[in-house]
Structures are given as structure tokens and as C-alpha cells.
RONUTOR-599445 format. One record per residue (C-alpha): residue number from 1; residue in one letter; x, y, z. Coordinates in pm, 1 decimal. Each point is the difference from the previous one (the first is absolute). Last residue first. Layout:
N
+-----+------+----------+----------+----------+
: seq : type :       c1 :       c2 :       c3 :
+-----+------+----------+----------+----------+
: NUM :    a :        X :        Y :        Z :
...
+-----+------+----------+----------+----------+
END
This chain:
212
+-----+------+----------+----------+----------+
: seq : type :       c1 :       c2 :       c3 :
+-----+------+----------+----------+----------+
: 212 :    e :   7826.1 :   7897.8 :  16108.7 :
: 211 :    k :     -8.8 :    -85.1 :   -369.9 :
: 210 :    c :   -283.2 :   -246.5 :     65.4 :
: 209 :    l :   -196.2 :    267.6 :    185.3 :
: 208 :    e :     40.4 :    245.8 :   -287.3 :
: 207 :    v :   -109.0 :   -259.9 :   -257.1 :
: 206 :    f :   -305.6 :    -97.5 :    204.0 :
: 205 :    l :   -103.9 :    365.6 :     41.4 :
: 204 :    k :     39.2 :     70.1 :   -372.8 :
: 203 :    t :   -214.1 :   -304.7 :    -81.3 :
: 202 :    i :   -272.8 :    115.6 :    239.2 :
: 201 :    n :     -8.0 :    352.9 :   -141.9 :
: 200 :    s :      1.8 :   -136.9 :   -356.8 :
: 199 :    k :   -288.6 :   -235.5 :     76.5 :
: 198 :    s :   -194.4 :    307.7 :    104.0 :
: 197 :    i :   -105.0 :    201.6 :    303.9 :
: 196 :    r :   -172.6 :    328.6 :    -79.2 :
: 195 :    g :    -60.4 :    295.9 :    228.2 :
: 194 :    i :   -231.8 :    234.5 :    187.7 :
: 193 :    v :   -340.4 :   -100.7 :   -140.3 :
: 192 :    k :   -271.6 :    133.8 :    230.8 :
: 191 :    v :   -295.2 :   -219.5 :     90.0 :
: 190 :    i :   -236.4 :    270.9 :    123.9 :
: 189 :    d :   -271.3 :    -25.1 :    265.2 :
: 188 :    q :   -212.4 :    314.2 :    -11.9 :
: 187 :    g :    -41.9 :    280.7 :    253.4 :
: 186 :    n :    183.3 :    252.7 :   -213.7 :
: 185 :    e :    292.0 :   -242.4 :    -20.5 :
: 184 :    k :     32.7 :   -298.8 :    228.9 :
: 183 :    i :    296.7 :   -229.3 :    -62.4 :
: 182 :    k :     75.6 :   -352.5 :   -116.2 :
: 181 :    e :    358.6 :    -25.2 :   -120.3 :
: 180 :    v :    101.1 :   -174.9 :   -319.7 :
: 179 :    v :    295.7 :   -156.1 :   -178.0 :
: 178 :    p :   -124.1 :   -103.0 :   -342.7 :
: 177 :    l :    123.3 :   -335.5 :   -129.3 :
: 176 :    s :    230.8 :    -89.2 :   -288.4 :
: 175 :    d :     75.2 :   -257.1 :   -269.7 :
: 174 :    v :   -306.6 :   -212.5 :     62.2 :
: 173 :    e :    -46.8 :   -375.6 :     44.1 :
: 172 :    h :   -235.8 :     35.5 :    299.1 :
: 171 :    d :    184.2 :   -258.5 :    210.7 :
: 170 :    m :    343.6 :    113.2 :   -120.2 :
: 169 :    i :    -55.3 :    370.7 :     67.0 :
: 168 :    k :   -164.5 :    -84.4 :    332.7 :
: 167 :    i :    297.9 :   -215.2 :    104.3 :
: 166 :    a :    245.8 :    276.1 :    -90.6 :
: 165 :    a :   -196.0 :    255.0 :    205.1 :
: 164 :    e :     -6.7 :   -227.6 :    304.9 :
: 163 :    l :    374.7 :    -56.8 :    -37.3 :
: 162 :    a :     68.7 :    373.0 :    -23.6 :
: 161 :    n :   -166.6 :     72.3 :    332.4 :
: 160 :    d :   -334.1 :    172.5 :     42.2 :
: 159 :    e :     24.2 :    345.1 :    163.5 :
: 158 :    p :    -52.9 :    191.3 :   -326.1 :
: 157 :    s :   -322.9 :   -199.7 :    -42.4 :
: 156 :    v :    -58.4 :   -229.5 :   -294.3 :
: 155 :    t :   -274.4 :    -27.8 :   -260.1 :
: 154 :    a :   -167.7 :   -276.1 :   -199.7 :
: 153 :    i :   -277.8 :     81.5 :   -244.5 :
: 152 :    n :   -351.6 :   -140.4 :    -32.3 :
: 151 :    p :   -133.2 :    248.6 :    257.0 :
: 150 :    s :     49.2 :    217.5 :   -204.5 :
: 149 :    r :    -41.1 :      1.8 :   -375.1 :
: 148 :    t :    213.8 :   -146.0 :   -274.8 :
: 147 :    m :     17.7 :    270.4 :   -263.6 :
: 146 :    i :   -167.7 :      9.6 :   -342.4 :
: 145 :    m :   -287.3 :    246.2 :     46.5 :
: 144 :    g :    173.7 :    215.3 :    260.4 :
: 143 :    v :    274.9 :     72.9 :   -251.7 :
: 142 :    p :   -248.3 :    213.1 :   -190.1 :
: 141 :    v :   -111.0 :    -81.9 :   -357.2 :
: 140 :    k :     11.6 :    296.8 :   -238.4 :
: 139 :    n :    359.9 :     25.2 :   -121.2 :
: 138 :    m :     63.6 :   -374.2 :      3.6 :
: 137 :    d :   -301.4 :    -78.9 :   -216.8 :
: 136 :    v :    -18.3 :   -369.4 :     90.3 :
: 135 :    g :     60.5 :   -245.2 :   -284.6 :
: 134 :    g :     13.7 :   -309.3 :    219.5 :
: 133 :    m :    369.5 :    -48.3 :    -76.0 :
: 132 :    a :     72.1 :    343.2 :    145.1 :
: 131 :    s :   -208.9 :    -72.5 :    310.4 :
: 130 :    k :    172.6 :   -332.7 :     54.2 :
: 129 :    l :    343.5 :    161.9 :    -37.9 :
: 128 :    f :    -84.3 :    272.2 :    252.2 :
: 127 :    d :   -115.7 :   -257.7 :    253.9 :
: 126 :    k :    312.9 :   -211.1 :    -57.0 :
: 125 :    r :    224.3 :    301.4 :     51.4 :
: 124 :    s :   -167.7 :     49.1 :    336.6 :
: 123 :    v :   -281.8 :    204.1 :    153.9 :
: 122 :    i :    -65.3 :     10.8 :    372.8 :
: 121 :    g :   -306.4 :    114.3 :    189.3 :
: 120 :    t :   -187.8 :    230.0 :    237.5 :
: 119 :    l :    272.2 :    154.1 :    214.3 :
: 118 :    s :   -125.7 :    317.2 :    170.0 :
: 117 :    g :     92.3 :    358.6 :    -87.4 :
: 116 :    k :   -342.1 :     93.4 :   -139.8 :
: 115 :    s :     27.6 :   -295.6 :   -238.3 :
: 114 :    v :    325.6 :   -189.5 :    -37.9 :
: 113 :    v :    158.1 :   -240.1 :   -247.4 :
: 112 :    f :    337.5 :   -167.4 :     47.6 :
: 111 :    i :    211.3 :    -67.7 :   -307.7 :
: 110 :    t :    177.0 :   -328.2 :    -70.2 :
: 109 :    g :    287.8 :   -117.2 :   -218.3 :
: 108 :    v :    222.6 :    301.4 :     43.9 :
: 107 :    d :    225.2 :    198.6 :   -236.7 :
: 106 :    e :   -124.4 :    344.3 :    115.2 :
: 105 :    l :    -39.4 :    123.0 :   -357.7 :
: 104 :    f :   -134.8 :   -338.6 :   -109.0 :
: 103 :    l :   -276.2 :    -31.1 :    258.2 :
: 102 :    t :    -83.9 :    370.1 :    -14.3 :
: 101 :    v :    -55.8 :    -20.5 :   -377.5 :
: 100 :    v :   -218.5 :   -309.0 :     44.7 :
:  99 :    g :   -205.0 :    174.0 :    269.2 :
:  98 :    d :    -42.2 :    310.5 :   -213.5 :
:  97 :    y :   -137.3 :   -220.4 :   -280.0 :
:  96 :    v :   -231.0 :   -183.5 :    241.9 :
:  95 :    s :   -143.7 :    339.3 :     88.1 :
:  94 :    s :     30.6 :    142.4 :    351.3 :
:  93 :    e :   -337.4 :     15.8 :    180.9 :
:  92 :    e :     93.3 :   -273.8 :    247.2 :
:  91 :    t :    295.5 :    209.3 :    110.1 :
:  90 :    v :    364.1 :    -81.0 :    -64.8 :
:  89 :    i :    280.6 :   -104.3 :    235.2 :
:  88 :    i :    358.6 :   -118.6 :    -27.6 :
:  87 :    p :    121.8 :    -77.6 :    351.4 :
:  86 :    i :    348.0 :    109.3 :    116.0 :
:  85 :    s :    206.4 :   -303.1 :    101.0 :
:  84 :    m :     -2.5 :   -218.9 :    312.1 :
:  83 :    i :    316.3 :   -125.7 :    173.2 :
:  82 :    d :     -6.9 :    144.0 :    353.1 :
:  81 :    r :   -379.4 :     42.4 :     15.9 :
:  80 :    v :    -38.5 :   -372.8 :    -71.0 :
:  79 :    k :    186.4 :    -75.8 :    322.1 :
:  78 :    m :    321.8 :   -200.7 :     19.0 :
:  77 :    n :     14.9 :   -214.7 :    314.2 :
:  76 :    k :   -158.2 :   -297.5 :   -177.9 :
:  75 :    v :    260.7 :     17.9 :   -276.3 :
:  74 :    e :    282.0 :     18.5 :    258.1 :
:  73 :    q :   -142.7 :   -297.6 :    187.4 :
:  72 :    a :    -29.0 :   -203.1 :   -318.0 :
:  71 :    f :    368.4 :     64.0 :    -74.8 :
:  70 :    i :    103.0 :    -97.2 :    352.8 :
:  69 :    n :   -212.4 :   -314.9 :    -14.4 :
:  68 :    v :    151.1 :    -90.7 :   -337.0 :
:  67 :    s :    345.2 :     33.4 :    156.1 :
:  66 :    s :   -101.1 :   -255.6 :    262.2 :
:  65 :    r :    226.4 :   -284.9 :   -107.9 :
:  64 :    g :    288.1 :    239.3 :    -58.6 :
:  63 :    s :    230.3 :   -207.9 :    219.2 :
:  62 :    y :    235.6 :    277.1 :    109.9 :
:  61 :    f :    265.3 :   -153.3 :    219.6 :
:  60 :    y :     77.5 :     58.3 :    367.3 :
:  59 :    g :    302.2 :   -119.5 :    190.7 :
:  58 :    v :    253.7 :   -279.4 :     -3.9 :
:  57 :    k :     37.3 :   -133.5 :    355.0 :
:  56 :    p :   -359.8 :   -131.4 :    -12.7 :
:  55 :    r :   -179.9 :     64.7 :   -331.2 :
:  54 :    a :   -285.2 :    251.2 :    -20.6 :
:  53 :    d :   -213.4 :     37.4 :   -315.4 :
:  52 :    l :   -165.0 :    332.1 :    -72.4 :
:  51 :    i :   -325.4 :     77.3 :   -183.3 :
:  50 :    g :   -155.7 :   -322.6 :    122.3 :
:  49 :    v :   -284.7 :    134.4 :    211.2 :
:  48 :    m :    163.5 :   -121.0 :    322.8 :
:  47 :    t :    345.1 :    129.6 :    -95.0 :
:  46 :    l :   -121.5 :    354.2 :    -62.0 :
:  45 :    i :   -205.1 :     -8.0 :    321.4 :
:  44 :    a :    286.5 :   -132.6 :    215.1 :
:  43 :    l :    245.1 :    247.9 :   -154.1 :
:  42 :    d :   -230.4 :    289.0 :     85.6 :
:  41 :    p :    -60.7 :   -121.6 :    357.3 :
:  40 :    r :    376.3 :    -53.9 :     59.9 :
:  39 :    l :    116.4 :    332.3 :   -144.3 :
:  38 :    t :    -21.9 :    207.1 :    317.7 :
:  37 :    a :    180.7 :   -272.6 :    195.1 :
:  36 :    r :    285.0 :      6.6 :   -253.3 :
:  35 :    t :     48.7 :    369.8 :     77.6 :
:  34 :    v :    -46.4 :    285.4 :   -246.0 :
:  33 :    s :    224.5 :    196.7 :   -235.9 :
:  32 :    l :   -168.7 :   -144.2 :   -311.7 :
:  31 :    s :    319.3 :   -138.3 :   -150.9 :
:  30 :    k :    120.9 :   -109.4 :    346.0 :
:  29 :    a :   -324.1 :   -188.1 :     64.0 :
:  28 :    i :     34.5 :   -180.4 :   -335.3 :
:  27 :    q :    359.6 :    -94.5 :     84.7 :
:  26 :    e :    -98.0 :   -133.5 :    341.9 :
:  25 :    s :   -292.5 :   -190.5 :   -153.9 :
:  24 :    t :    245.5 :   -178.4 :   -225.9 :
:  23 :    i :     27.4 :     34.9 :   -376.5 :
:  22 :    p :      1.3 :   -257.9 :   -274.8 :
:  21 :    e :    -95.3 :    193.5 :   -198.7 :
:  20 :    n :    122.9 :    357.8 :    -48.8 :
:  19 :    e :   -220.1 :    173.9 :   -258.1 :
:  18 :    q :   -317.3 :   -202.2 :     52.0 :
:  17 :    v :     50.8 :      2.4 :    377.1 :
:  16 :    i :     29.1 :    378.9 :      8.3 :
:  15 :    k :   -307.5 :     40.1 :   -222.4 :
:  14 :    i :   -208.4 :   -231.1 :    218.4 :
:  13 :    i :    110.5 :    185.3 :    314.0 :
:  12 :    k :    -96.6 :    334.0 :   -156.3 :
:  11 :    k :   -348.1 :   -134.5 :    -78.5 :
:  10 :    q :    -30.9 :   -119.5 :    360.4 :
:   9 :    r :    101.8 :    345.1 :    120.9 :
:   8 :    n :   -264.5 :    166.7 :   -215.4 :
:   7 :    s :   -264.3 :   -228.7 :    147.8 :
:   6 :    l :   -151.5 :   -284.8 :   -198.7 :
:   5 :    e :   -377.3 :    -41.0 :      5.1 :
:   4 :    i :    -62.7 :   -370.2 :    -32.4 :
:   3 :    s :   -154.6 :   -233.9 :   -255.2 :
:   2 :    i :     30.9 :   -372.7 :     45.6 :
:   1 :    m :   -110.8 :   -211.4 :   -296.1 :
+-----+------+----------+----------+----------+
END
């Protein structure tokens, strides 16, 4: 599969051809207020990768064969920081009961756990259910006792792209991932949670791109 970085003009050309096919290069140039010579490299690229189809004495058609490439490109260009949500955080000392209440009040499937401002673990609906079934005293046992601890948790950076985040969510079979930044605070290395990327964020992105 060929993946290219389309310019804004190339995207405009595709749209013009889609709406007016068949259309000649002269007509495309007129729509964009440029010369045919200016368009030649763009038309050559779009034809070469199969987005447009050129027919002698007829004009250009939209083939659509590379529409998946365009979609994938848009997903790769979208950064996690652009689509992430506010993280739901508790401390290790919070009780399991408080964790359950937070989970339902915030309507999320996963809560991130921190200690002294640094990410130390994740606790999910499944973790809470296991503890309840195990007869744990939810008011006395801290979240830190039932969470999945770092480094056995997957994270993403705000500069990762949406596709990388989606792949991690699928590979680790989780409903969300913490978005983290590694910083120094009071001379110590801190893994600071700055966001949350979830299946819902990814689904919303895909729907918006499809509509566009």
C-alpha cells in the first residue's frame, strides 16, 4: 500500500474531480485559478497512486482506489493530544469504595492511580468486581492493593498518533490508556498523567473522518 502526504491543493483537486468528473486539466486549473503547468506534478502524483484516473480526450475521473490511504493518513496525522479526554485519577490510598463511586460518577471503565503525582497503576471495572466477589472490605482496602501496577501497564504520549493509540488499546485489550509525560519534579522523575485516550475517543475520530 502506498502512503503519501497529500498537499492542500491535491486534496482540493480530488474534491473538484469528485464533484465534476469527467473534468479536464484546463477546467481544474481554472477552478483553482492556477496554470495547467502548475497542476502537472499534482495530477501526475494523484494518477500514479490511483486516486485519479486519466482518460485521453475525456479528462480525469475519481477512482477511489486509494481512499483507504487517505483515511489512514488522516488518522496518522491526528495526535493523541488532539483527541484525548480528561483523566480520572485517584491516589493509591483511596479506598476501593471511593474508587467504585468515582468510577460510576465519572462513567468510565478505568481509573488511573497515582502516588506523589506519578502514575503507579490502573484499576478497572474488572478489578473492582474481583475484589467485591472476593469479600474485600471496600471501605478499608486501598485501591493500591487491587490495581495493576506499573510497569505492567501500557501508556501513550501526547505526541503519539491516533493509530498507534488504537493499536495499543487493541493489543492490550483495554478500554482506555493513560496519556503521560515524563518530567522532573523536585529532582525526581515523574510520570505525570495529562489525559486519557479511550475506545470512545478513537470511535468518535473515525466517525468524524468518515463524515468528512
